[in-house]
PDB file of N, CA, C and O in Angstrom, chain B, residues numbered from 101:
ATOM      1  N   UNK B 101       6.016   5.252   3.926  1.00  0.00           N
ATOM      2  CA  UNK B 101       6.998   5.832   4.852  1.00  0.00           C
ATOM      3  C   UNK B 101       8.341   5.808   4.136  1.00  0.00           C
ATOM      4  O   UNK B 101       8.760   4.773   3.618  1.00  0.00           O
ATOM      5  N   UNK B 102       9.004   6.941   4.109  1.00  0.00           N
ATOM      6  CA  UNK B 102      10.267   7.040   3.412  1.00  0.00           C
ATOM      7  C   UNK B 102      11.383   6.347   4.203  1.00  0.00           C
ATOM      8  O   UNK B 102      11.294   6.118   5.409  1.00  0.00           O
ATOM      9  N   UNK B 103      12.408   6.038   3.465  1.00  0.00           N
ATOM     10  CA  UNK B 103      13.564   5.323   4.118  1.00  0.00           C
ATOM     11  C   UNK B 103      14.207   6.229   5.237  1.00  0.00           C
ATOM     12  O   UNK B 103      14.625   5.752   6.292  1.00  0.00           O
ATOM     13  N   UNK B 104      14.253   7.502   4.944  1.00  0.00           N
ATOM     14  CA  UNK B 104      14.857   8.384   5.933  1.00  0.00           C
ATOM     15  C   UNK B 104      14.057   8.335   7.272  1.00  0.00           C
ATOM     16  O   UNK B 104      14.650   8.260   8.348  1.00  0.00           O
ATOM     17  N   UNK B 105      12.761   8.378   7.186  1.00  0.00           N
ATOM     18  CA  UNK B 105      11.938   8.344   8.397  1.00  0.00           C
ATOM     19  C   UNK B 105      12.061   6.939   9.061  1.00  0.00           C
ATOM     20  O   UNK B 105      12.013   6.837  10.287  1.00  0.00           O
ATOM     21  N   UNK B 106      12.220   5.867   8.258  1.00  0.00           N
ATOM     22  CA  UNK B 106      12.403   4.543   8.847  1.00  0.00           C
ATOM     23  C   UNK B 106      13.714   4.469   9.606  1.00  0.00           C
ATOM     24  O   UNK B 106      13.770   3.882  10.687  1.00  0.00           O
ATOM     25  N   UNK B 107      14.789   5.066   9.047  1.00  0.00           N
ATOM     26  CA  UNK B 107      16.113   5.061   9.684  1.00  0.00           C
ATOM     27  C   UNK B 107      16.008   5.860  10.989  1.00  0.00           C
ATOM     28  O   UNK B 107      16.527   5.410  12.011  1.00  0.00           O
ATOM     29  N   UNK B 108      15.370   6.998  10.989  1.00  0.00           N
ATOM     30  CA  UNK B 108      15.261   7.862  12.155  1.00  0.00           C
ATOM     31  C   UNK B 108      14.469   7.120  13.236  1.00  0.00           C
ATOM     32  O   UNK B 108      14.842   7.140  14.409  1.00  0.00           O
ATOM     33  N   UNK B 109      13.382   6.470  12.838  1.00  0.00           N
ATOM     34  CA  UNK B 109      12.558   5.713  13.772  1.00  0.00           C
ATOM     35  C   UNK B 109      13.356   4.562  14.386  1.00  0.00           C
ATOM     36  O   UNK B 109      13.265   4.323  15.590  1.00  0.00           O
ATOM     37  N   UNK B 110      14.122   3.863  13.587  1.00  0.00           N
ATOM     38  CA  UNK B 110      14.985   2.767  14.083  1.00  0.00           C
ATOM     39  C   UNK B 110      16.013   3.342  15.116  1.00  0.00           C
ATOM     40  O   UNK B 110      16.249   2.752  16.171  1.00  0.00           O
ATOM     41  N   UNK B 111      16.583   4.462  14.781  1.00  0.00           N
ATOM     42  CA  UNK B 111      17.606   5.083  15.680  1.00  0.00           C
ATOM     43  C   UNK B 111      16.938   5.399  17.012  1.00  0.00           C
ATOM     44  O   UNK B 111      17.490   5.086  18.067  1.00  0.00           O
ATOM     45  N   UNK B 112      15.773   6.006  16.982  1.00  0.00           N
ATOM     46  CA  UNK B 112      15.096   6.380  18.231  1.00  0.00           C
ATOM     47  C   UNK B 112      14.741   5.130  19.031  1.00  0.00           C
ATOM     48  O   UNK B 112      14.892   5.107  20.253  1.00  0.00           O
ATOM     49  N   UNK B 113      14.274   4.102  18.349  1.00  0.00           N
ATOM     50  CA  UNK B 113      13.920   2.872  19.040  1.00  0.00           C
ATOM     51  C   UNK B 113      15.135   2.267  19.702  1.00  0.00           C
ATOM     52  O   UNK B 113      15.064   1.840  20.855  1.00  0.00           O
ATOM     53  N   UNK B 114      16.251   2.222  18.995  1.00  0.00           N
ATOM     54  CA  UNK B 114      17.464   1.666  19.593  1.00  0.00           C
ATOM     55  C   UNK B 114      17.992   2.489  20.740  1.00  0.00           C
ATOM     56  O   UNK B 114      18.487   1.943  21.727  1.00  0.00           O
ATOM     57  N   UNK B 115      17.891   3.823  20.618  1.00  0.00           N
ATOM     58  CA  UNK B 115      18.302   4.684  21.746  1.00  0.00           C
ATOM     59  C   UNK B 115      17.464   4.412  22.974  1.00  0.00           C
ATOM     60  O   UNK B 115      17.990   4.344  24.085  1.00  0.00           O
ATOM     61  N   UNK B 116      16.148   4.254  22.782  1.00  0.00           N
ATOM     62  CA  UNK B 116      15.244   3.957  23.877  1.00  0.00           C
ATOM     63  C   UNK B 116      15.563   2.618  24.486  1.00  0.00           C
ATOM     64  O   UNK B 116      15.592   2.484  25.710  1.00  0.00           O
ATOM     65  N   UNK B 117      15.800   1.635  23.669  1.00  0.00           N
ATOM     66  CA  UNK B 117      16.100   0.295  24.188  1.00  0.00           C
ATOM     67  C   UNK B 117      17.515   0.240  24.886  1.00  0.00           C
ATOM     68  O   UNK B 117      17.746  -0.607  25.749  1.00  0.00           O
ATOM     69  N   UNK B 118      18.398   1.112  24.512  1.00  0.00           N
ATOM     70  CA  UNK B 118      19.732   1.125  25.049  1.00  0.00           C
ATOM     71  C   UNK B 118      19.834   1.611  26.476  1.00  0.00           C
ATOM     72  O   UNK B 118      20.896   1.516  27.091  1.00  0.00           O
ATOM     73  N   UNK B 119      18.740   2.132  27.013  1.00  0.00           N
ATOM     74  CA  UNK B 119      18.719   2.624  28.375  1.00  0.00           C
ATOM     75  C   UNK B 119      19.103   1.562  29.408  1.00  0.00           C
ATOM     76  O   UNK B 119      19.761   1.840  30.410  1.00  0.00           O
ATOM     77  N   UNK B 120      18.655   0.310  29.112  1.00  0.00           N
ATOM     78  CA  UNK B 120      18.867  -0.783  30.056  1.00  0.00           C
ATOM     79  C   UNK B 120      20.017  -1.711  29.639  1.00  0.00           C
ATOM     80  O   UNK B 120      20.128  -2.822  30.159  1.00  0.00           O
ATOM     81  N   UNK B 121      20.866  -1.271  28.717  1.00  0.00           N
ATOM     82  CA  UNK B 121      21.941  -2.100  28.213  1.00  0.00           C
ATOM     83  C   UNK B 121      22.889  -2.463  29.358  1.00  0.00           C
ATOM     84  O   UNK B 121      23.202  -1.595  30.172  1.00  0.00           O
ATOM     85  N   UNK B 122      23.356  -3.704  29.451  1.00  0.00           N
ATOM     86  CA  UNK B 122      24.209  -4.081  30.600  1.00  0.00           C
ATOM     87  C   UNK B 122      25.494  -3.307  30.757  1.00  0.00           C
ATOM     88  O   UNK B 122      25.960  -3.107  31.879  1.00  0.00           O
ATOM     89  N   UNK B 123      26.076  -2.869  29.666  1.00  0.00           N
ATOM     90  CA  UNK B 123      27.369  -2.111  29.818  1.00  0.00           C
ATOM     91  C   UNK B 123      27.114  -0.599  29.988  1.00  0.00           C
ATOM     92  O   UNK B 123      28.062   0.179  30.095  1.00  0.00           O
ATOM     93  N   UNK B 124      25.882  -0.202  30.013  1.00  0.00           N
ATOM     94  CA  UNK B 124      25.576   1.182  30.266  1.00  0.00           C
ATOM     95  C   UNK B 124      25.075   1.903  29.018  1.00  0.00           C
ATOM     96  O   UNK B 124      25.356   1.510  27.885  1.00  0.00           O
ATOM     97  N   UNK B 125      24.315   2.983  29.272  1.00  0.00           N
ATOM     98  CA  UNK B 125      23.657   3.746  28.222  1.00  0.00           C
ATOM     99  C   UNK B 125      24.737   4.455  27.409  1.00  0.00           C
ATOM    100  O   UNK B 125      24.646   4.462  26.182  1.00  0.00           O
ATOM    101  N   UNK B 126      25.731   5.036  28.017  1.00  0.00           N
ATOM    102  CA  UNK B 126      26.757   5.819  27.298  1.00  0.00           C
ATOM    103  C   UNK B 126      27.506   4.921  26.328  1.00  0.00           C
ATOM    104  O   UNK B 126      27.762   5.326  25.194  1.00  0.00           O
ATOM    105  N   UNK B 127      27.867   3.706  26.746  1.00  0.00           N
ATOM    106  CA  UNK B 127      28.564   2.788  25.866  1.00  0.00           C
ATOM    107  C   UNK B 127      27.651   2.462  24.671  1.00  0.00           C
ATOM    108  O   UNK B 127      28.102   2.481  23.526  1.00  0.00           O
ATOM    109  N   UNK B 128      26.445   2.181  24.920  1.00  0.00           N
ATOM    110  CA  UNK B 128      25.508   1.781  23.828  1.00  0.00           C
ATOM    111  C   UNK B 128      25.293   2.951  22.899  1.00  0.00           C
ATOM    112  O   UNK B 128      25.295   2.775  21.681  1.00  0.00           O
ATOM    113  N   UNK B 129      25.110   4.134  23.434  1.00  0.00           N
ATOM    114  CA  UNK B 129      24.852   5.313  22.590  1.00  0.00           C
ATOM    115  C   UNK B 129      26.031   5.684  21.705  1.00  0.00           C
ATOM    116  O   UNK B 129      25.844   6.060  20.548  1.00  0.00           O
ATOM    117  N   UNK B 130      27.243   5.582  22.236  1.00  0.00           N
ATOM    118  CA  UNK B 130      28.419   5.904  21.412  1.00  0.00           C
ATOM    119  C   UNK B 130      28.603   4.899  20.290  1.00  0.00           C
ATOM    120  O   UNK B 130      28.919   5.269  19.159  1.00  0.00           O
ATOM    121  N   UNK B 131      28.406   3.636  20.606  1.00  0.00           N
ATOM    122  CA  UNK B 131      28.509   2.592  19.562  1.00  0.00           C
ATOM    123  C   UNK B 131      27.424   2.748  18.520  1.00  0.00           C
ATOM    124  O   UNK B 131      27.685   2.597  17.327  1.00  0.00           O
ATOM    125  N   UNK B 132      26.205   3.051  18.953  1.00  0.00           N
ATOM    126  CA  UNK B 132      25.098   3.231  17.985  1.00  0.00           C
ATOM    127  C   UNK B 132      25.327   4.437  17.102  1.00  0.00           C
ATOM    128  O   UNK B 132      25.059   4.381  15.902  1.00  0.00           O
ATOM    129  N   UNK B 133      25.802   5.490  17.650  1.00  0.00           N
ATOM    130  CA  UNK B 133      26.114   6.727  16.894  1.00  0.00           C
ATOM    131  C   UNK B 133      27.173   6.462  15.871  1.00  0.00           C
ATOM    132  O   UNK B 133      27.097   6.913  14.728  1.00  0.00           O
ATOM    133  N   UNK B 134      28.191   5.700  16.314  1.00  0.00           N
ATOM    134  CA  UNK B 134      29.336   5.397  15.426  1.00  0.00           C
ATOM    135  C   UNK B 134      28.827   4.564  14.190  1.00  0.00           C
ATOM    136  O   UNK B 134      29.208   4.848  13.054  1.00  0.00           O
ATOM    137  N   UNK B 135      27.980   3.556  14.435  1.00  0.00           N
ATOM    138  CA  UNK B 135      27.511   2.753  13.383  1.00  0.00           C
ATOM    139  C   UNK B 135      26.622   3.541  12.409  1.00  0.00           C
ATOM    140  O   UNK B 135      26.737   3.384  11.194  1.00  0.00           O
ATOM    141  N   UNK B 136      25.736   4.388  12.951  1.00  0.00           N
ATOM    142  CA  UNK B 136      24.874   5.175  12.059  1.00  0.00           C
ATOM    143  C   UNK B 136      25.696   6.187  11.266  1.00  0.00           C
ATOM    144  O   UNK B 136      25.444   6.397  10.079  1.00  0.00           O
ATOM    145  N   UNK B 137      26.656   6.801  11.902  1.00  0.00           N
ATOM    146  CA  UNK B 137      27.525   7.796  11.180  1.00  0.00           C
ATOM    147  C   UNK B 137      28.363   7.084  10.114  1.00  0.00           C
ATOM    148  O   UNK B 137      28.607   7.652   9.050  1.00  0.00           O
ATOM    149  N   UNK B 138      28.787   5.905  10.368  1.00  0.00           N
ATOM    150  CA  UNK B 138      29.583   5.178   9.373  1.00  0.00           C
ATOM    151  C   UNK B 138      28.795   4.933   8.097  1.00  0.00           C
ATOM    152  O   UNK B 138      29.366   4.964   7.007  1.00  0.00           O
ATOM    153  N   UNK B 139      27.520   4.695   8.207  1.00  0.00           N
ATOM    154  CA  UNK B 139      26.694   4.333   7.103  1.00  0.00           C
ATOM    155  C   UNK B 139      25.837   5.472   6.584  1.00  0.00           C
ATOM    156  O   UNK B 139      24.958   5.230   5.757  1.00  0.00           O
ATOM    157  N   UNK B 140      26.042   6.661   7.013  1.00  0.00           N
ATOM    158  CA  UNK B 140      25.172   7.761   6.611  1.00  0.00           C
ATOM    159  C   UNK B 140      25.300   8.163   5.177  1.00  0.00           C
ATOM    160  O   UNK B 140      24.376   8.775   4.642  1.00  0.00           O
ATOM    161  N   UNK B 141      26.383   7.857   4.526  1.00  0.00           N
ATOM    162  CA  UNK B 141      26.583   8.201   3.138  1.00  0.00           C
ATOM    163  C   UNK B 141      26.033   7.171   2.147  1.00  0.00           C
ATOM    164  O   UNK B 141      26.116   7.367   0.935  1.00  0.00           O
ATOM    165  N   UNK B 142      25.483   6.098   2.655  1.00  0.00           N
ATOM    166  CA  UNK B 142      24.933   5.072   1.793  1.00  0.00           C
ATOM    167  C   UNK B 142      23.720   5.599   1.051  1.00  0.00           C
ATOM    168  O   UNK B 142      22.834   6.220   1.639  1.00  0.00           O
ATOM    169  N   UNK B 143      23.690   5.336  -0.282  1.00  0.00           N
ATOM    170  CA  UNK B 143      22.580   5.817  -1.094  1.00  0.00           C
ATOM    171  C   UNK B 143      21.864   4.690  -1.835  1.00  0.00           C
ATOM    172  O   UNK B 143      20.825   4.937  -2.447  1.00  0.00           O
ATOM    173  N   UNK B 144      22.359   3.520  -1.804  1.00  0.00           N
ATOM    174  CA  UNK B 144      21.769   2.381  -2.485  1.00  0.00           C
ATOM    175  C   UNK B 144      20.535   1.942  -1.655  1.00  0.00           C
ATOM    176  O   UNK B 144      20.695   1.479  -0.526  1.00  0.00           O
ATOM    177  N   UNK B 145      19.331   2.081  -2.194  1.00  0.00           N
ATOM    178  CA  UNK B 145      18.072   1.727  -1.455  1.00  0.00           C
ATOM    179  C   UNK B 145      18.047   0.262  -0.992  1.00  0.00           C
ATOM    180  O   UNK B 145      17.561  -0.034   0.099  1.00  0.00           O
ATOM    181  N   UNK B 146      18.564  -0.639  -1.812  1.00  0.00           N
ATOM    182  CA  UNK B 146      18.577  -2.032  -1.450  1.00  0.00           C
ATOM    183  C   UNK B 146      19.485  -2.277  -0.237  1.00  0.00           C
ATOM    184  O   UNK B 146      19.121  -3.033   0.664  1.00  0.00           O
ATOM    185  N   UNK B 147      20.651  -1.649  -0.210  1.00  0.00           N
ATOM    186  CA  UNK B 147      21.566  -1.783   0.900  1.00  0.00           C
ATOM    187  C   UNK B 147      21.000  -1.185   2.170  1.00  0.00           C
ATOM    188  O   UNK B 147      21.172  -1.720   3.265  1.00  0.00           O
ATOM    189  N   UNK B 148      20.319  -0.061   2.000  1.00  0.00           N
ATOM    190  CA  UNK B 148      19.667   0.580   3.154  1.00  0.00           C
ATOM    191  C   UNK B 148      18.612  -0.337   3.712  1.00  0.00           C
ATOM    192  O   UNK B 148      18.525  -0.462   4.933  1.00  0.00           O
ATOM    193  N   UNK B 149      17.807  -0.987   2.901  1.00  0.00           N
ATOM    194  CA  UNK B 149      16.804  -1.925   3.376  1.00  0.00           C
ATOM    195  C   UNK B 149      17.419  -3.057   4.146  1.00  0.00           C
ATOM    196  O   UNK B 149      16.901  -3.474   5.182  1.00  0.00           O
ATOM    197  N   UNK B 150      18.559  -3.571   3.627  1.00  0.00           N
ATOM    198  CA  UNK B 150      19.228  -4.652   4.343  1.00  0.00           C
ATOM    199  C   UNK B 150      19.746  -4.186   5.715  1.00  0.00           C
ATOM    200  O   UNK B 150      19.659  -4.922   6.698  1.00  0.00           O
ATOM    201  N   UNK B 151      20.275  -2.980   5.769  1.00  0.00           N
ATOM    202  CA  UNK B 151      20.673  -2.470   7.065  1.00  0.00           C
ATOM    203  C   UNK B 151      19.534  -2.201   8.039  1.00  0.00           C
ATOM    204  O   UNK B 151      19.682  -2.362   9.250  1.00  0.00           O
ATOM    205  N   UNK B 152      18.378  -1.784   7.482  1.00  0.00           N
ATOM    206  CA  UNK B 152      17.188  -1.637   8.335  1.00  0.00           C
ATOM    207  C   UNK B 152      16.773  -2.981   8.868  1.00  0.00           C
ATOM    208  O   UNK B 152      16.459  -3.101  10.053  1.00  0.00           O
ATOM    209  N   UNK B 153      16.762  -3.979   8.047  1.00  0.00           N
ATOM    210  CA  UNK B 153      16.392  -5.339   8.491  1.00  0.00           C
ATOM    211  C   UNK B 153      17.325  -5.787   9.622  1.00  0.00           C
ATOM    212  O   UNK B 153      16.874  -6.330  10.630  1.00  0.00           O
ATOM    213  N   UNK B 154      18.612  -5.557   9.445  1.00  0.00           N
ATOM    214  CA  UNK B 154      19.598  -5.929  10.497  1.00  0.00           C
ATOM    215  C   UNK B 154      19.301  -5.129  11.773  1.00  0.00           C
ATOM    216  O   UNK B 154      19.398  -5.659  12.880  1.00  0.00           O
ATOM    217  N   UNK B 155      18.940  -3.849  11.610  1.00  0.00           N
ATOM    218  CA  UNK B 155      18.606  -3.056  12.786  1.00  0.00           C
ATOM    219  C   UNK B 155      17.398  -3.594  13.552  1.00  0.00           C
ATOM    220  O   UNK B 155      17.370  -3.620  14.783  1.00  0.00           O
ATOM    221  N   UNK B 156      16.389  -4.027  12.764  1.00  0.00           N
ATOM    222  CA  UNK B 156      15.213  -4.620  13.434  1.00  0.00           C
ATOM    223  C   UNK B 156      15.606  -5.928  14.115  1.00  0.00           C
ATOM    224  O   UNK B 156      15.083  -6.237  15.186  1.00  0.00           O
ATOM    225  N   UNK B 157      16.486  -6.680  13.539  1.00  0.00           N
ATOM    226  CA  UNK B 157      17.003  -7.878  14.177  1.00  0.00           C
ATOM    227  C   UNK B 157      17.681  -7.594  15.502  1.00  0.00           C
ATOM    228  O   UNK B 157      17.509  -8.335  16.470  1.00  0.00           O
ATOM    229  N   UNK B 158      18.445  -6.529  15.541  1.00  0.00           N
ATOM    230  CA  UNK B 158      19.139  -6.125  16.768  1.00  0.00           C
ATOM    231  C   UNK B 158      18.125  -5.698  17.823  1.00  0.00           C
ATOM    232  O   UNK B 158      18.322  -5.970  19.007  1.00  0.00           O
ATOM    233  N   UNK B 159      17.047  -5.038  17.418  1.00  0.00           N
ATOM    234  CA  UNK B 159      15.991  -4.659  18.376  1.00  0.00           C
ATOM    235  C   UNK B 159      15.393  -5.930  19.004  1.00  0.00           C
ATOM    236  O   UNK B 159      15.176  -5.984  20.214  1.00  0.00           O
ATOM    237  N   UNK B 160      15.130  -6.942  18.180  1.00  0.00           N
ATOM    238  CA  UNK B 160      14.540  -8.209  18.696  1.00  0.00           C
ATOM    239  C   UNK B 160      15.555  -8.893  19.636  1.00  0.00           C
ATOM    240  O   UNK B 160      15.177  -9.472  20.655  1.00  0.00           O
ATOM    241  N   UNK B 161      16.804  -8.818  19.287  1.00  0.00           N
ATOM    242  CA  UNK B 161      17.814  -9.439  20.169  1.00  0.00           C
ATOM    243  C   UNK B 161      17.884  -8.701  21.537  1.00  0.00           C
ATOM    244  O   UNK B 161      18.011  -9.329  22.589  1.00  0.00           O
ATOM    245  N   UNK B 162      17.799  -7.377  21.485  1.00  0.00           N
ATOM    246  CA  UNK B 162      17.802  -6.631  22.759  1.00  0.00           C
ATOM    247  C   UNK B 162      16.584  -6.977  23.599  1.00  0.00           C
ATOM    248  O   UNK B 162      16.696  -7.170  24.810  1.00  0.00           O
ATOM    249  N   UNK B 163      15.415  -7.056  22.960  1.00  0.00           N
ATOM    250  CA  UNK B 163      14.231  -7.464  23.668  1.00  0.00           C
ATOM    251  C   UNK B 163      14.452  -8.825  24.335  1.00  0.00           C
ATOM    252  O   UNK B 163      14.118  -9.011  25.505  1.00  0.00           O
ATOM    253  N   UNK B 164      15.004  -9.752  23.596  1.00  0.00           N
ATOM    254  CA  UNK B 164      15.249 -11.073  24.140  1.00  0.00           C
ATOM    255  C   UNK B 164      16.239 -11.038  25.334  1.00  0.00           C
ATOM    256  O   UNK B 164      16.066 -11.731  26.337  1.00  0.00           O
ATOM    257  N   UNK B 165      17.268 -10.207  25.173  1.00  0.00           N
ATOM    258  CA  UNK B 165      18.198 -10.051  26.276  1.00  0.00           C
ATOM    259  C   UNK B 165      17.568  -9.534  27.546  1.00  0.00           C
ATOM    260  O   UNK B 165      17.839 -10.041  28.634  1.00  0.00           O
ATOM    261  N   UNK B 166      16.729  -8.528  27.410  1.00  0.00           N
ATOM    262  CA  UNK B 166      16.033  -7.969  28.534  1.00  0.00           C
ATOM    263  C   UNK B 166      15.042  -8.898  29.160  1.00  0.00           C
ATOM    264  O   UNK B 166      14.918  -8.947  30.383  1.00  0.00           O
ATOM    265  N   UNK B 167      14.325  -9.647  28.332  1.00  0.00           N
ATOM    266  CA  UNK B 167      13.377 -10.643  28.878  1.00  0.00           C
ATOM    267  C   UNK B 167      14.107 -11.750  29.588  1.00  0.00           C
ATOM    268  O   UNK B 167      13.645 -12.226  30.625  1.00  0.00           O
ATOM    269  N   UNK B 168      15.222 -12.169  29.067  1.00  0.00           N
ATOM    270  CA  UNK B 168      16.040 -13.206  29.741  1.00  0.00           C
ATOM    271  C   UNK B 168      16.504 -12.741  31.103  1.00  0.00           C
ATOM    272  O   UNK B 168      16.429 -13.475  32.088  1.00  0.00           O
ATOM    273  N   UNK B 169      16.997 -11.484  31.144  1.00  0.00           N
ATOM    274  CA  UNK B 169      17.471 -10.906  32.384  1.00  0.00           C
ATOM    275  C   UNK B 169      16.322 -10.841  33.417  1.00  0.00           C
ATOM    276  O   UNK B 169      16.518 -11.143  34.594  1.00  0.00           O
ATOM    277  N   UNK B 170      15.118 -10.439  32.951  1.00  0.00           N
ATOM    278  CA  UNK B 170      13.960 -10.395  33.841  1.00  0.00           C
ATOM    279  C   UNK B 170      13.625 -11.770  34.370  1.00  0.00           C
ATOM    280  O   UNK B 170      13.377 -11.937  35.564  1.00  0.00           O
ATOM    281  N   UNK B 171      13.615 -12.767  33.481  1.00  0.00           N
ATOM    282  CA  UNK B 171      13.308 -14.132  33.839  1.00  0.00           C
ATOM    283  C   UNK B 171      14.279 -14.645  34.896  1.00  0.00           C
ATOM    284  O   UNK B 171      13.875 -15.242  35.894  1.00  0.00           O
ATOM    285  N   UNK B 172      15.573 -14.402  34.656  1.00  0.00           N
ATOM    286  CA  UNK B 172      16.573 -14.892  35.627  1.00  0.00           C
ATOM    287  C   UNK B 172      16.427 -14.243  36.972  1.00  0.00           C
ATOM    288  O   UNK B 172      16.596 -14.891  38.005  1.00  0.00           O
ATOM    289  N   UNK B 173      16.100 -12.901  36.968  1.00  0.00           N
ATOM    290  CA  UNK B 173      15.871 -12.245  38.247  1.00  0.00           C
ATOM    291  C   UNK B 173      14.708 -12.820  39.014  1.00  0.00           C
ATOM    292  O   UNK B 173      14.783 -13.080  40.215  1.00  0.00           O
ATOM    293  N   UNK B 174      13.618 -13.011  38.274  1.00  0.00           N
ATOM    294  CA  UNK B 174      12.434 -13.630  38.956  1.00  0.00           C
ATOM    295  C   UNK B 174      12.697 -15.033  39.433  1.00  0.00           C
ATOM    296  O   UNK B 174      12.218 -15.419  40.500  1.00  0.00           O
ATOM    297  N   UNK B 175      13.435 -15.801  38.682  1.00  0.00           N
ATOM    298  CA  UNK B 175      13.770 -17.179  39.043  1.00  0.00           C
ATOM    299  C   UNK B 175      14.619 -17.143  40.343  1.00  0.00           C
ATOM    300  O   UNK B 175      14.390 -17.945  41.248  1.00  0.00           O
ATOM    301  N   UNK B 176      15.592 -16.217  40.429  1.00  0.00           N
ATOM    302  CA  UNK B 176      16.441 -16.117  41.611  1.00  0.00           C
ATOM    303  C   UNK B 176      15.644 -15.755  42.853  1.00  0.00           C
ATOM    304  O   UNK B 176      15.950 -16.216  43.953  1.00  0.00           O
ATOM    305  N   UNK B 177      14.604 -14.916  42.670  1.00  0.00           N
ATOM    306  CA  UNK B 177      13.819 -14.497  43.768  1.00  0.00           C
ATOM    307  C   UNK B 177      12.990 -15.644  44.413  1.00  0.00           C
ATOM    308  O   UNK B 177      12.880 -15.753  45.634  1.00  0.00           O
ATOM    309  N   UNK B 178      12.434 -16.461  43.555  1.00  0.00           N
ATOM    310  CA  UNK B 178      11.522 -17.472  44.022  1.00  0.00           C
ATOM    311  C   UNK B 178      12.077 -18.855  44.162  1.00  0.00           C
ATOM    312  O   UNK B 178      11.469 -19.699  44.821  1.00  0.00           O
ATOM    313  N   UNK B 179      13.213 -19.117  43.565  1.00  0.00           N
ATOM    314  CA  UNK B 179      13.830 -20.452  43.629  1.00  0.00           C
ATOM    315  C   UNK B 179      15.316 -20.345  43.985  1.00  0.00           C
ATOM    316  O   UNK B 179      16.062 -19.567  43.388  1.00  0.00           O
ATOM    317  N   UNK B 180      15.716 -21.131  44.952  1.00  0.00           N
ATOM    318  CA  UNK B 180      17.119 -21.108  45.329  1.00  0.00           C
ATOM    319  C   UNK B 180      17.888 -22.216  44.746  1.00  0.00           C
ATOM    320  O   UNK B 180      19.091 -22.323  44.980  1.00  0.00           O
TER     321      UNK B 180
END
């Protein structure tokens, strides 16, 4: 898989995950677009791999945030 396709896949994944972001989808999308546009001129493959790894870390953090929110909601429903 080429780096370009990895970057596009990461962008799509982050956009999808941003739908449930606490500050809203528009806030998340504008920040995401700003970050990707800032780094679009990068040509060093090693630096691009580092940024991809950071992007995957952000995906995991978002998943954790959503799971925690779900857990707290369920806890509030069943325990006072």
